[in-house]
C-alpha positions in Angstrom: 0.1 0.1 0.0 1.3 3.6 -0.8 3.7 2.5 -3.6 3.8 3.0 -7.3 4.2 0.5 -10.4 7.9 1.6 -10.5 8.6 -1.1 -7.7 8.5 -3.8 -10.4 11.1 -2.3 -12.4 13.5 -3.0 -13.9 12.5 -6.9 -13.5 9.2 -6.7 -15.2 10.7 -5.4 -18.4 12.2 -8.9 -18.8 8.8 -9.7 -20.1 8.6 -6.9 -22.3 9.7 -8.8 -25.5 7.1 -11.2 -25.3 4.3 -9.5 -23.3 2.5 -6.3 -23.2 2.9 -4.9 -19.6 0.9 -2.6 -17.5 1.9 -1.5 -14.2 -1.0 -0.1 -12.6 -1.1 2.1 -9.6 -4.3 1.3 -7.5 -6.4 3.8 -6.7 -4.8 6.1 -4.0 -1.6 4.8 -4.6 1.3 6.2 -6.6 0.0 8.6 -9.1 -3.7 7.2 -9.2 -6.3 9.4 -7.9 -8.1 8.5 -4.7 -10.6 5.6 -4.5 -14.4 5.5 -4.1 -13.8 3.6 -1.0 -10.7 1.6 0.7 -12.0 -1.7 0.1 -10.8 -4.8 -2.0 -14.3 -4.6 -4.0 -13.4 -1.0 -4.9 -10.0 -1.7 -6.1 -11.1 -4.8 -8.0 -14.0 -2.8 -9.8 -11.2 -0.3 -10.7 -8.9 -3.2 -12.0 -11.8 -4.4 -14.1 -12.6 -1.0 -15.4 -9.1 -0.6 -16.7 -9.4 -3.8 -18.3 -12.5 -2.9 -20.1 -11.2 0.5 -21.1 -8.0 -0.9 -22.8 -10.1 -3.9 -24.4 -8.0 -6.5 -22.8 -8.3 -10.0 -24.1 -6.6 -13.2 -22.9 -4.7 -11.2 -20.2 -2.8 -12.1 -17.0 -3.8 -10.4 -13.8 -0.7 -10.2 -11.4 -1.0 -8.9 -7.8 1.8 -8.6 -5.5 1.5 -8.5 -1.8 -1.5 -6.2 -1.1 -2.2 -6.4 -4.8 -2.6 -10.0 -4.6 -5.6 -9.6 -2.2 -7.1 -7.3 -4.7 -6.5 -9.9 -7.4 -8.3 -12.6 -5.6 -11.4 -10.1 -4.9 -11.3 -9.6 -8.8 -11.6 -13.4 -9.0 -14.5 -13.4 -6.8 -16.4 -10.4 -8.2 -15.4 -10.9 -11.9 -14.8 -14.6 -12.6 -13.6 -15.4 -16.2 -12.5 -11.8 -16.8 -8.9 -12.6 -16.7 -7.3 -15.7 -18.3 -4.5 -16.2 -16.1 -4.0 -15.3 -12.3 -0.7 -14.8 -10.5 -0.7 -14.2 -7.0 2.7 -13.2 -5.1 3.2 -12.9 -1.3 -0.7 -12.9 -0.8 -3.4 -15.0 0.7 -6.9 -15.9 -0.4 -8.7 -15.7 3.0 -8.9 -13.6 6.0 -8.7 -16.8 8.0 -4.9 -17.9 7.9 -4.3 -21.4 6.8 -3.1 -24.0 9.2 0.5 -23.7 10.3 1.0 -20.0 9.9 3.3 -18.5 12.6 1.5 -16.6 15.6 4.4 -14.1 15.7 5.4 -12.7 12.2 8.5 -11.1 14.0 9.8 -14.3 15.3 13.3 -14.8 14.2 14.3 -11.1 14.2 16.8 -9.8 16.7 15.0 -8.1 19.7 16.0 -4.6 18.7 15.4 -4.9 15.1 12.0 -6.3 15.9 11.1 -3.4 18.3 12.2 -1.0 15.6 10.0 -2.6 12.9 7.1 -3.0 15.2 7.4 0.7 15.8 7.5 1.5 12.0 4.2 -0.4 11.4 2.5 1.3 14.1 3.4 4.6 12.7 2.0 3.9 9.3 -1.5 4.9 10.5 -0.2 8.1 11.4 1.8 9.3 8.3 0.6 12.7 6.7 3.5 13.2 4.2 5.2 11.3 1.3 8.6 11.7 3.3 6.9 10.0 6.5 5.5 7.4 4.2 9.0 6.8 2.6 10.5 6.5 6.2 8.2 4.3 7.4 8.8 1.9 4.3 12.4 2.1 4.9 12.3 1.3 8.5 10.2 -1.7 7.8 12.7 -3.3 5.3 14.4 -5.8 7.8 10.8 -7.3 8.1 10.9 -8.1 4.4 14.4 -8.7 3.4 16.4 -11.8 5.0 20.0 -10.2 4.8 21.7 -7.1 5.2 22.7 -7.3 1.3 19.0 -7.4 0.3 17.9 -4.7 2.5 20.4 -2.6 1.1 18.9 -3.6 -2.5 15.4 -3.0 -1.6 16.1 0.5 0.0 17.6 1.2 -3.3 14.7 -0.1 -5.2 12.4 2.2 -3.0 14.5 5.4 -3.7 12.6 6.7 -6.5 9.0 5.4 -5.7 6.1 7.7 -5.5 4.7 7.7 -2.2 0.9 8.2 -1.2 0.6 8.4 2.5 -3.3 8.1 2.8 -3.1 4.7 1.2 -0.6 3.4 4.1 -2.9 4.8 6.7 -6.0 3.4 5.5 -8.3 0.6 6.6 -9.5 -2.1 4.4 -13.5 -1.9 4.1 -14.5 -5.6 3.9 -13.0 -8.9 4.2 -11.5 -11.3 1.7 -13.1 -14.9 1.1 -11.8 -16.0 -2.3 -11.2 -19.8 -1.6 -14.7 -20.8 -3.1 -13.8 -18.6 -5.9 -10.4 -20.4 -6.3 -12.1 -23.7 -6.1 -14.3 -23.2 -8.9 -12.1 -21.2 -11.4 -10.9 -23.3 -14.6 -8.2 -20.5 -15.1 -4.1 -21.2 -14.6 -3.5 -19.9 -11.2 0.2 -19.3 -10.0 1.0 -18.6 -6.4 4.5 -17.4 -5.5 6.0 -17.6 -1.7 9.1 -18.1 -0.2 9.9 -20.1 3.2 11.6 -17.1 4.5 9.3 -14.7 4.1 7.5 -13.2 7.1 4.6 -11.1 5.7 2.9 -13.9 3.9 4.0 -17.3 5.1 4.4 -19.9 2.6 1.2 -21.8 3.9 -0.8 -19.2 2.3 0.7 -19.8 -1.2 0.2 -23.7 -0.9 -3.4 -23.1 0.3 -4.1 -21.2 -2.9 -2.4 -23.9 -5.1 -4.1 -26.9 -3.2 -7.6 -25.0 -3.9 -7.3 -23.8 -7.4 -7.9 -26.9 -9.9 -5.1 -25.8 -12.0 -3.0 -24.1 -9.3 1.2 -24.2 -9.8 3.5 -23.1 -6.8 6.6 -21.0 -7.5 8.5 -21.2 -4.3 11.6 -18.9 -4.1 13.3 -21.5 -1.8 16.9 -20.5 -1.6 18.0 -21.9 -5.1 19.5 -18.3 -5.9 21.1 -15.9 -3.8 18.2 -14.3 -2.2 15.1 -16.3 -1.1 12.8 -13.4 -0.8 9.4 -13.5 -2.7 8.4 -10.2 -1.5 10.9 -8.5 -3.9 9.7 -8.8 -7.6 13.1 -9.1 -8.7 13.3 -12.7 -7.4 10.4 -14.1 -9.5 10.2 -12.8 -13.1 12.1 -15.6 -14.5 9.7 -18.1 -13.0 6.6 -16.1 -14.0 7.9 -15.9 -17.7 8.5 -19.7 -17.8 4.9 -20.4 -16.2 3.4 -17.7 -19.0 5.1 -19.5 -21.7 3.3 -22.8 -20.6 -0.1 -21.3 -20.1 
């Protein structure tokens, strides 16, 4: 929440030779105007409106992190619109899957955990783009597992457009997409990583187990940084999956 589509660059450009890419700022995020309401359903309607306005056919909806929740709601509200669904670092239901850790900060050094907790608590009170940027930077140790990756993520966030009102917004409504996932006949790719704290890998596995044509892309440490919250880690796998589907 609060970031613009540039967080997908430069990695998304790897697909530009074979696919048309739209890096969309959700309403109230990045450079987009404020939404009609801060709800999954309103964001999903905006995505569908964009698809219709652009006349998209045989298109893939990729939702990353918070965008993944929106993509799941889009599946619920507009089944059959997108031809493929990719959900990275996200879940399909408000009720966490079995095996989800109770404390997402478990494993962080005590001093780091304390600072990161404080950054998350500050989210709701940010009023300027600079405050929003600082909150994101202070949260980076939660998402990135190594000091080297933290430096890379901070560099990635350097030129992002921040919308503080998005970070402090409460989502209106709950997400319950498992039934829609079970009923869909489109290919679904769920992306996760064993070391991600924000959305544990149990969530990605539940998506795959529920969707009849579900497939799992697990960032498991085969590369240097097993960190699915960073899109740079998964574009190669996404390209291979799209080529098969």
